[in-house]
C-alpha positions, 0 to 999 in steps of 0.5 A, a space after each residue: 486041441 481046441 474047445 468046441 463052443 456053442 453060444 445060443 439064445 432062447 430062439 437062435 444060435 448066436 455063434 458056434 466054433 472052436 476056441 482056446 479059452 471061454 471066460 463068462 460071468 456066473 452068479 458066483 463070479 467069473 469062470 475061465 474054461 480051457 481044454 481038459 476042464 472038469 465038467 461044470 454047470 453054472 448059472 449066468 449072471 448078466 455080463 460079457 462072455 468072452 471067447 478067445 479063438 485059436 488065432 488070438 482073435 476074440 468074440 465078445 457077447 452079452 449074455 444073461 439069465 441062463 447057464 454055462 455047461 462044460 462036458 469034455 471039451 464042449 462048452 455050451 452057453 444058453 442065454 435067454 438073451 444074447 448078442 454079439 458085441 464084436 
């Protein structure tokens, strides 16, 4: 079972796919999301969003000024400014 992750900037999709773990920096600290997580809505702080794919590889993006939403196993990250680092 995997998370469906959508990382979008204000005007375009940055990355979308399946992952086993998402870690993002919010205004109250880092949050880690795995399958089965309770629904949550968080305000992003400037920092990295780390997405671990099911094969163990990682995608890292810089994001700020937005929010993170978890509903079921769907994670949506909307940032005013987001760009892939690796």
